[in-house]
C-alpha positions as CSV (number, residue, x, y, z in Angstrom):
1,M,-0.5,-39.4,76.6
2,K,-2.8,-38.5,73.8
3,K,-2.8,-34.8,74.9
4,T,1.0,-34.8,74.9
5,V,1.2,-36.3,71.4
6,S,-1.4,-33.8,70.1
7,R,0.5,-30.9,71.6
8,A,3.8,-32.1,70.0
9,L,2.1,-32.4,66.6
10,F,0.6,-28.9,67.0
11,L,4.0,-27.4,67.8
12,A,5.7,-29.3,65.0
13,S,3.0,-28.0,62.6
14,V,3.5,-24.4,63.8
15,L,7.3,-24.7,63.4
16,F,7.0,-26.1,59.9
17,L,4.5,-23.4,58.8
18,G,6.8,-20.8,60.3
19,F,9.7,-22.2,58.4
20,L,7.8,-22.0,55.1
21,F,6.7,-18.5,55.9
22,L,10.3,-17.4,56.6
23,A,11.5,-19.2,53.5
24,S,8.9,-17.5,51.3
25,C,9.8,-14.1,52.9
26,R,13.5,-14.7,52.2
27,K,12.6,-15.6,48.6
28,E,10.4,-12.6,48.1
29,T,13.1,-10.3,49.6
30,T,15.7,-11.8,47.3
31,E,13.6,-11.2,44.2
32,L,13.1,-7.5,45.1
33,I,16.8,-6.9,44.6
34,P,17.4,-6.8,40.8
35,E,20.1,-9.1,39.4
36,Y,21.0,-6.8,36.5
37,L,20.6,-3.2,35.5
38,S,17.6,-2.7,33.3
39,V,17.2,0.1,30.7
40,T,14.4,1.8,28.7
41,F,14.6,4.0,25.6
42,P,12.0,6.8,25.8
43,T,12.8,8.3,22.4
44,M,12.8,5.1,20.4
45,E,9.9,2.8,19.4
46,L,10.2,-1.0,19.6
47,E,9.0,-2.3,16.2
48,H,7.7,-5.9,15.8
49,G,9.4,-6.8,19.1
50,L,12.6,-7.0,17.1
51,Y,14.3,-3.6,16.7
52,Y,14.2,0.0,17.9
53,R,13.3,2.7,15.3
54,V,15.0,6.1,15.5
55,A,14.8,9.1,13.1
56,N,18.0,9.4,11.2
57,Q,18.0,13.1,12.0
58,D,18.1,12.5,15.7
59,R,21.2,13.9,17.5
60,V,20.9,11.9,20.8
61,I,20.1,8.3,21.8
62,E,18.6,8.5,25.3
63,M,18.7,5.6,27.9
64,I,17.1,5.5,31.3
65,F,18.4,2.9,33.7
66,D,16.5,1.7,36.8
67,Q,19.5,2.8,39.0
68,P,22.1,5.5,38.9
69,V,25.0,4.6,36.6
70,D,28.6,4.7,37.6
71,T,30.2,7.3,35.3
72,G,33.5,5.5,35.4
73,S,32.0,2.3,34.1
74,V,30.6,3.6,30.8
75,T,33.9,3.7,29.0
76,N,34.1,0.7,26.6
77,S,30.9,-0.6,28.1
78,I,28.5,1.4,25.8
79,T,29.3,1.1,22.1
80,L,27.6,1.8,18.8
81,S,28.4,0.0,15.5
82,D,27.1,-0.8,12.1
83,K,28.0,-3.3,9.4
84,N,31.2,-1.3,8.8
85,G,32.4,-1.5,12.4
86,P,32.5,0.6,15.5
87,I,31.2,4.2,15.5
88,T,33.1,6.7,17.6
89,A,31.6,10.1,16.7
90,Y,29.7,10.6,19.9
91,D,30.1,11.6,23.5
92,I,28.6,9.7,26.4
93,V,26.9,11.9,29.0
94,V,25.8,10.4,32.4
95,S,23.3,12.2,34.7
96,G,22.2,9.9,37.5
97,S,20.2,7.0,35.9
98,M,20.1,8.8,32.5
99,V,22.7,8.2,29.9
100,Y,22.9,9.9,26.5
101,L,24.8,9.1,23.3
102,D,25.4,12.7,22.0
103,F,26.5,12.7,18.4
104,M,29.3,15.0,17.4
105,D,28.8,17.9,15.0
106,G,29.3,16.7,11.4
107,F,28.0,13.2,12.1
108,T,24.5,12.0,11.0
109,L,23.0,8.6,11.2
110,N,22.5,7.1,7.7
111,E,18.9,6.8,6.4
112,G,17.4,3.4,6.4
113,W,20.4,1.9,8.2
114,R,21.0,-0.8,10.7
115,Y,23.0,-0.1,13.9
116,F,23.8,-2.1,17.0
117,L,24.0,-0.7,20.5
118,T,25.9,-2.8,22.9
119,L,25.6,-2.4,26.7
120,G,28.5,-4.5,28.1
121,P,28.7,-6.3,31.5
122,G,31.2,-3.7,32.8
123,L,28.4,-1.2,33.1
124,R,27.3,-0.9,36.7
125,S,25.2,0.9,39.2
126,S,26.8,3.5,41.4
127,A,24.3,2.7,44.2
128,T,24.3,-1.1,44.5
129,G,27.2,-2.1,42.3
130,I,25.1,-4.5,40.2
131,H,26.1,-4.8,36.6
132,C,24.4,-4.8,33.2
133,K,23.7,-8.3,31.9
134,G,25.4,-7.6,28.6
135,I,23.1,-7.1,25.7
136,T,23.2,-5.9,22.1
137,L,20.1,-4.1,20.7
138,E,19.3,-3.5,17.1
139,I,18.5,0.0,16.0
140,R,17.1,0.9,12.5
141,T,16.9,4.4,11.3
142,T,14.0,5.8,9.3
143,G,14.4,6.2,5.5
144,Q,12.3,9.4,5.3
145,F,13.8,11.7,2.8
146,I,10.9,13.8,1.4
147,G,10.2,17.1,3.1
148,L,10.3,20.8,2.6
149,P,12.4,22.8,1.9
150,L,13.9,21.0,-1.1
151,P,17.6,20.5,-1.2
152,A,19.6,23.4,-2.5
153,Q,20.3,23.5,-6.2
154,G,23.5,21.7,-7.1
155,T,23.6,19.6,-4.0
156,D,25.4,16.3,-4.7
157,T,23.1,13.5,-3.4
158,L,23.0,9.9,-4.1
159,R,19.9,9.0,-6.1
160,D,19.0,5.8,-4.2
161,A,15.1,5.7,-4.2
162,M,12.2,5.0,-6.4
163,A,8.7,6.7,-6.3
164,I,5.7,4.5,-7.2
165,I,2.3,5.8,-8.1
166,S,-0.8,4.2,-9.7
167,D,-4.4,4.7,-10.4
168,V,-4.6,8.3,-11.5
169,H,-7.4,7.5,-14.0
170,F,-6.9,10.3,-16.6
171,C,-10.1,10.5,-18.6
172,L,-11.5,12.3,-21.7
173,P,-12.5,16.0,-21.4
174,S,-16.2,14.9,-21.7
175,A,-15.7,12.9,-18.4
176,N,-14.7,16.0,-16.6
177,T,-17.5,18.1,-17.9
178,G,-20.0,15.3,-17.3
179,N,-18.7,14.8,-13.8
180,Y,-17.9,11.1,-14.2
181,S,-14.1,11.4,-14.4
182,M,-12.4,9.9,-11.4
183,F,-9.6,12.5,-11.7
184,G,-9.9,16.3,-11.6
185,K,-9.8,17.7,-8.1
186,N,-6.3,16.3,-7.6
187,A,-4.9,17.7,-10.8
188,A,-3.0,20.6,-9.1
189,A,-1.7,18.2,-6.5
190,L,-0.3,15.7,-9.0
191,E,1.3,18.4,-11.1
192,S,2.9,19.7,-7.9
193,F,4.1,16.3,-6.8
194,L,5.7,15.5,-10.2
195,D,7.4,18.9,-10.1
196,F,8.6,18.1,-6.6
197,I,10.2,14.9,-8.0
198,L,11.8,16.9,-10.8
199,R,13.3,19.5,-8.5
200,G,14.5,16.9,-5.9
201,N,17.7,14.9,-6.1
202,K,16.9,11.6,-4.3
203,I,14.7,9.8,-6.8
204,K,16.2,7.6,-9.4
205,E,13.1,6.0,-10.9
206,V,9.4,7.0,-11.1
207,I,7.3,3.9,-11.6
208,I,3.7,4.0,-12.8
209,Q,1.8,0.8,-11.7
210,G,-1.0,1.1,-14.2
211,D,-4.3,2.9,-14.7
212,I,-2.9,6.3,-15.4
213,F,-4.9,6.5,-18.6
214,D,-8.5,5.3,-18.3
215,E,-10.3,3.8,-21.4
216,W,-13.2,2.3,-19.4
217,M,-14.9,5.3,-17.8
218,V,-17.4,6.0,-20.5
219,P,-21.2,6.0,-19.9
220,F,-22.6,2.9,-21.6
221,R,-24.8,4.9,-24.1
222,D,-21.8,7.0,-25.3
223,A,-19.4,6.0,-28.0
224,P,-15.9,5.3,-26.7
225,F,-14.6,6.1,-30.2
226,D,-16.3,9.3,-31.2
227,S,-15.3,10.2,-34.8
228,G,-16.8,13.7,-34.3
229,A,-14.2,14.3,-31.6
230,G,-11.5,12.8,-33.9
231,I,-11.3,9.5,-31.9
232,R,-11.4,6.5,-34.2
233,D,-9.4,3.9,-32.2
234,S,-7.6,3.3,-28.9
235,R,-4.6,5.4,-30.1
236,D,-6.8,8.4,-30.7
237,Y,-8.6,7.8,-27.4
238,F,-5.4,7.8,-25.3
239,L,-4.0,10.8,-27.2
240,A,-7.3,12.7,-26.4
241,V,-7.0,11.7,-22.8
242,A,-3.4,12.9,-22.7
243,N,-4.3,16.2,-24.3
244,N,-7.3,16.8,-21.9
245,P,-6.6,20.3,-20.4
246,V,-7.2,18.8,-17.0
247,N,-4.5,16.1,-17.5
248,L,-2.0,17.8,-19.8
249,P,0.0,19.7,-17.1
250,S,0.7,16.4,-15.3
251,V,1.3,14.6,-18.6
252,N,3.9,17.2,-19.5
253,K,5.6,16.6,-16.1
254,F,5.7,12.9,-16.9
255,R,7.4,13.8,-20.2
256,E,10.0,15.9,-18.4
257,I,10.7,13.0,-16.0
258,A,11.1,10.5,-18.9
259,L,13.7,12.8,-20.6
260,H,15.5,13.9,-17.5
261,P,19.1,12.7,-17.6
262,E,19.1,11.4,-14.0
263,L,15.6,10.0,-13.9
264,D,13.8,7.0,-15.5
265,L,10.1,6.7,-16.0
266,I,8.7,3.2,-16.0
267,Y,5.2,2.2,-17.1
268,V,3.4,-1.1,-16.1
269,P,0.0,-1.5,-17.7
270,G,-3.2,-1.8,-15.6
271,N,-6.7,-3.0,-16.4
272,H,-8.3,0.4,-17.4
273,D,-5.4,0.9,-19.8
274,M,-5.0,-2.8,-20.9
275,L,-5.4,-1.8,-24.6
276,M,-2.5,0.6,-24.4
277,T,0.5,-0.4,-26.4
278,R,4.2,0.4,-26.2
279,E,4.0,2.4,-29.4
280,V,1.1,4.6,-28.3
281,L,2.6,5.2,-24.9
282,E,6.0,6.1,-26.4
283,E,4.2,8.5,-28.7
284,I,2.5,10.2,-25.7
285,I,5.5,10.1,-23.4
286,P,8.8,9.9,-25.4
287,G,11.5,8.2,-23.4
288,V,9.2,6.1,-21.2
289,Q,10.2,2.6,-20.4
290,W,7.4,0.0,-21.2
291,E,7.2,-3.0,-18.9
292,G,4.4,-5.2,-20.3
293,D,4.8,-8.9,-20.5
294,V,1.6,-10.5,-22.0
295,P,-1.1,-8.4,-23.6
296,G,-2.9,-6.2,-21.1
297,L,-0.5,-7.1,-18.3
298,G,3.0,-6.3,-17.0
299,K,5.5,-6.6,-14.2
300,Y,8.7,-4.8,-13.3
301,I,11.7,-6.0,-11.2
302,P,13.6,-2.8,-10.3
303,A,16.1,-4.4,-7.9
304,N,17.0,-7.6,-6.2
305,K,13.9,-9.4,-4.6
306,I,11.5,-6.6,-5.5
307,I,8.6,-7.1,-8.0
308,M,5.8,-4.8,-9.0
309,E,2.6,-5.1,-11.1
310,H,-0.8,-3.5,-11.2
311,G,-2.5,-6.5,-9.5
312,H,-5.4,-7.2,-11.9
313,R,-3.7,-10.4,-13.2
314,Y,-5.4,-12.3,-10.3
315,D,-8.8,-10.5,-10.6
316,F,-11.4,-12.6,-12.3
317,F,-13.5,-9.6,-13.3
318,N,-10.7,-7.3,-14.5
319,C,-7.8,-9.4,-15.9
320,P,-7.6,-9.8,-19.7
321,Q,-10.0,-12.5,-21.0
322,P,-8.3,-13.5,-24.3
323,L,-10.1,-16.9,-24.5
324,V,-13.8,-16.0,-24.0
325,N,-14.3,-14.4,-27.5
326,P,-11.0,-14.4,-29.4
327,P,-9.3,-12.1,-30.5
328,H,-11.0,-9.8,-28.0
329,M,-9.7,-9.4,-24.5
330,L,-11.9,-7.0,-22.5
331,P,-13.1,-8.6,-19.2
332,P,-16.5,-8.4,-17.5
333,G,-15.3,-5.5,-15.4
334,Y,-15.2,-3.3,-18.5
335,F,-19.0,-3.5,-18.8
336,I,-19.6,-2.9,-15.1
337,T,-17.4,0.2,-15.3
338,R,-19.4,1.5,-18.2
339,F,-22.5,1.2,-16.1
340,Y,-20.7,2.8,-13.1
341,A,-19.8,5.8,-15.3
342,S,-23.4,6.2,-16.2
343,C,-24.5,6.1,-12.6
344,V,-22.0,8.8,-11.6
345,G,-22.6,11.0,-14.6
346,N,-26.3,10.8,-15.3
347,P,-28.2,8.6,-12.9
348,Q,-31.5,8.6,-14.8
349,L,-31.9,5.1,-16.1
350,P,-34.9,3.2,-17.2
351,G,-35.9,0.1,-15.3
352,Y,-35.7,-3.6,-16.3
353,V,-36.6,-7.1,-15.2
354,Y,-33.6,-9.5,-14.9
355,S,-33.8,-13.2,-15.3
356,P,-30.6,-15.0,-14.4
357,V,-29.5,-18.3,-16.1
358,K,-28.0,-21.3,-14.4
359,S,-24.6,-21.5,-16.2
360,S,-21.4,-20.2,-14.5
361,W,-23.2,-19.7,-11.3
362,M,-20.3,-18.1,-9.4
363,F,-19.7,-15.6,-12.2
364,N,-23.4,-14.8,-12.5
365,S,-23.8,-14.3,-8.8
366,A,-20.9,-11.9,-8.7
367,W,-22.2,-10.1,-11.8
368,I,-25.6,-9.6,-10.2
369,L,-24.0,-8.4,-6.9
370,C,-22.0,-5.8,-8.8
371,F,-25.1,-4.3,-10.4
372,V,-27.1,-4.5,-7.2
373,E,-24.4,-2.6,-5.3
374,L,-24.3,0.2,-7.9
375,L,-28.1,0.4,-8.0
376,H,-28.2,0.7,-4.2
377,Q,-25.3,3.1,-3.9
378,Y,-26.6,5.6,-6.5
379,Q,-30.3,4.9,-6.0
380,V,-31.1,4.5,-9.7
381,P,-33.3,2.1,-11.6
382,A,-31.3,-0.5,-13.6
383,P,-30.7,-0.2,-17.3
384,P,-32.6,-2.3,-19.8
385,M,-30.6,-5.5,-19.7
386,D,-31.9,-7.0,-23.0
387,S,-31.5,-3.9,-25.2
388,A,-28.3,-3.2,-27.1
389,V,-27.6,0.0,-25.2
390,V,-23.8,-0.5,-24.6
391,N,-22.2,1.5,-27.4
392,M,-18.9,-0.1,-28.3
393,S,-18.0,1.8,-31.5
394,G,-14.9,-0.4,-32.2
395,I,-13.2,-0.6,-28.9
396,D,-11.3,-3.9,-28.6
397,G,-12.6,-4.7,-32.1
398,Y,-16.3,-4.7,-31.0
399,L,-18.3,-2.8,-33.6
400,A,-21.9,-3.7,-32.7
401,P,-23.5,-2.5,-29.5
402,F,-24.0,-4.9,-26.6
403,S,-26.9,-5.5,-24.2
404,F,-25.8,-6.1,-20.7
405,E,-27.5,-9.4,-20.8
406,G,-25.6,-10.3,-24.0
407,A,-22.3,-9.4,-22.4
408,R,-23.2,-11.4,-19.3
409,Q,-24.1,-14.4,-21.4
410,M,-21.0,-14.1,-23.6
411,Y,-18.8,-14.5,-20.5
412,A,-21.1,-17.0,-18.7
413,D,-20.9,-19.5,-21.5
414,S,-17.2,-20.3,-21.0
415,I,-15.4,-18.0,-18.6
416,E,-15.3,-20.5,-15.7
417,P,-14.3,-23.6,-17.7
418,K,-11.6,-21.6,-19.5
419,W,-10.2,-20.1,-16.3
420,P,-7.3,-22.5,-15.9
421,A,-6.2,-21.8,-19.5
422,T,-6.8,-18.1,-19.1
423,Q,-4.4,-18.0,-16.1
424,Q,-1.8,-19.8,-18.2
425,A,-2.2,-17.3,-21.0
426,N,-2.0,-14.4,-18.5
427,G,1.2,-15.8,-16.9
428,V,-0.2,-16.4,-13.4
429,P,2.7,-17.9,-11.4
430,V,0.5,-20.0,-9.1
431,P,-3.1,-20.8,-10.4
432,I,-6.0,-19.9,-8.2
433,S,-9.6,-21.0,-8.2
434,V,-12.5,-19.1,-9.7
435,F,-13.9,-18.4,-6.2
436,V,-10.6,-16.8,-5.0
437,A,-10.3,-14.8,-8.2
438,I,-13.8,-13.4,-7.8
439,L,-12.9,-12.4,-4.2
440,N,-9.8,-10.7,-5.6
441,S,-12.2,-8.2,-7.3
442,I,-12.7,-6.8,-3.8
443,E,-9.1,-7.0,-2.5
444,V,-6.1,-8.5,-4.3
445,G,-3.5,-8.0,-1.6
446,A,-3.5,-11.6,-0.4
447,M,-2.2,-12.6,-3.8
448,S,1.1,-10.9,-3.1
449,Y,1.6,-13.6,-0.4
450,Y,0.1,-16.5,-2.3
451,E,1.9,-15.8,-5.6
452,Y,5.2,-14.5,-4.4
453,L,5.9,-14.3,-0.7
454,N,5.1,-17.6,1.0
455,N,7.8,-20.1,1.9
456,S,7.0,-22.8,-0.6
457,P,9.6,-23.8,-3.3
458,G,10.0,-21.1,-5.9
459,H,8.5,-18.4,-3.8
460,D,11.7,-17.2,-2.1
461,Q,13.0,-15.0,-4.9
462,Y,11.1,-11.9,-3.8
463,N,10.6,-10.3,-0.4
464,I,8.8,-7.1,-1.5
465,V,5.7,-7.1,-3.7
466,S,4.0,-3.9,-4.8
467,F,0.5,-3.6,-6.4
468,G,-1.9,-0.8,-7.2
469,H,-5.4,-1.6,-8.5
470,T,-7.4,-1.6,-5.2
471,H,-7.0,2.1,-4.4
472,N,-6.2,0.9,-0.9
473,P,-2.8,2.2,0.2
474,G,-0.9,0.2,2.9
475,L,2.1,-1.8,4.0
476,T,1.7,-5.4,5.4
477,V,4.5,-7.6,6.6
478,Y,4.5,-11.4,6.4
479,P,4.4,-13.2,8.8
480,E,3.2,-10.9,11.5
481,G,5.5,-10.5,14.5
482,S,9.3,-10.5,15.0
483,Q,10.0,-13.2,12.4
484,Y,8.7,-11.2,9.5
485,K,10.7,-11.4,6.3
486,R,8.5,-10.2,3.5
487,L,6.3,-7.2,2.7
488,Y,3.3,-6.3,0.6
489,A,2.9,-2.6,-0.4
490,N,0.0,-0.9,-2.2
491,S,0.5,2.5,-3.8
492,G,-3.1,3.6,-3.5
493,S,-4.5,6.2,-5.9
494,W,-4.8,9.8,-7.0
495,V,-8.5,9.7,-7.8
496,D,-10.8,12.4,-6.3
497,Q,-11.7,11.9,-2.7
498,D,-15.4,11.9,-3.4
499,K,-14.8,8.9,-5.7
500,C,-12.9,6.9,-3.1
501,S,-13.4,5.8,0.5
502,K,-9.7,5.3,1.1
503,K,-6.8,7.8,1.4
504,V,-6.0,9.4,-1.9
505,R,-2.9,11.2,-3.4
506,T,-0.7,8.4,-2.0
507,F,2.5,7.0,-3.3
508,L,5.3,4.6,-2.3
509,V,9.0,5.3,-1.9
510,I,11.3,2.3,-1.9
511,K,15.1,2.6,-1.1
512,P,16.5,-0.7,-2.2
513,A,19.6,-2.0,-0.3
514,A,21.4,-2.5,-3.6
515,W,21.1,1.2,-4.3
516,S,21.7,2.7,-0.9
517,G,24.5,0.5,0.4
518,S,22.5,-0.5,3.4
519,D,21.5,-4.1,4.2
520,L,17.9,-3.0,4.5
521,N,15.2,-2.4,1.9
522,V,13.2,0.5,3.2
523,V,9.6,1.0,2.1
524,M,7.6,4.2,2.9
525,L,4.0,5.2,2.2
526,Y,3.3,8.9,1.8
527,Q,0.2,11.1,1.2
528,Y,0.7,14.3,-0.6
529,N,-1.5,16.8,1.2
530,P,-2.4,20.5,0.6
531,V,-1.4,23.2,3.0
532,P,-4.2,25.8,3.4
533,P,-5.8,27.3,1.5
534,A,-6.9,23.9,0.3
535,G,-8.3,23.6,-3.2
536,S,-6.5,26.7,-4.6
537,R,-4.0,26.3,-7.3
538,D,-1.8,28.6,-5.2
539,S,-1.8,26.0,-2.4
540,T,1.5,24.4,-1.5
541,Y,1.7,20.7,-0.6
542,V,3.7,18.5,1.8
543,A,4.4,14.8,1.6
544,E,3.3,13.3,4.9
545,L,4.7,9.9,6.0
546,I,1.8,7.4,6.7
547,A,3.7,4.2,7.3
548,E,7.2,2.8,7.0
549,E,8.7,-0.7,7.1
550,N,12.0,-2.3,6.2
551,I,13.0,-5.7,5.1
552,P,16.6,-7.2,5.4
553,D,18.1,-7.7,2.0
């Protein structure tokens, strides 16, 4: 009896396991047969997991299905549309599993535009008869417009873009001869770029985001205001910078842009030109539009939900400091820059012994680190900190020379306690701590999010923020991933490459939706590069696209 029961149980187990095996086989076989047609797009890139990007110059949209497509099923099953409705200026070509939308002659996709490609459920396979699930995919075209050759003279084109540059750092002639100017080797490139803007027909505004004129790059022993060179005040200084033979060809191009009947030139002050005034700038560049707000700072709102400033408003070392020693406003970064100019131009400095004090410990620590970094980078002995070696000669109203230790102590006495009031005087939208502001001396980009782009109340009026200041060009979306809604852009710089570890000769192009008629704000980052022979004034240049993003309006 026991043997019979055991055999029955064994047979039952085998039958049960066999049933499970067959069931799993049937399930696996069923899953191998696709339920719907699937498709890929070999010529388009999926961006942020949200939309496909295609060049607006492309003449074909290519699709590859996982099965041959029934030619008769494509009519009314594949459609392209935009915000204005269906688009019909294309033929549909089917070749096995490959399907092409072939645009007709005379039709071109709009730049920086949003399209919708619908694959309806009527689309089916000629092999198995399975249908498409029915999907609508978003396609966004590039906004790229800059390239060679230039448009023909007289071509009627909508001016729907702005070009943004910053941080050129024009200096005095003595800075070029003394090899401490940050600008010189890119002089021919900048002149060429500005001429390119003048000859083109797509730009409506040229926006300067500060630090075009540099009043800080002066070795600390030299007099900023040199009466022997005819420089008695900041006005004379900036005029001498503008008339520097290295800078003058580009300054003249700025003057042409400012007076051009179809172009506007806008100037937002930076930290190296924070003592510039509207009157002096208009004397140098007649017709320029000044966008300062409080002394030493400025911001510009060119279109809906777009804001621009230099970025030093949030930088503890480089923002105006009107409360430390009124009525003066130069910040600590000014003195550090004077030391930097000496390191670059003439790195033979006497040594010193430094004794830090305990007040304002965060400021003092950062001050020391700045000097230590310069000493290490240029392998020079430090200057005598207790001697009055920093020649001021009247800049910002300072007549007597400073010692570096005296300058440090002047700020250390009150700069941290007065920081909240300083931010209020400087018009900082959302106050930040001293520690964060010191970190902003390294990279200020996070302030675009903190001050303007996060989702807290009062921060939803902008979705694009543009800074300069850091010399670090780039585009960053917030938040990362398919739900991004806002963007930070940095225009980079035009300083000489040997003075910068980042890409130089960079600029932004923004096509606001309000100007183009699109529902996308398109932001592009370019680098203006020489075509061989590099370094020659006979070189030609080409604007190469580095990055591109777009933000729904």
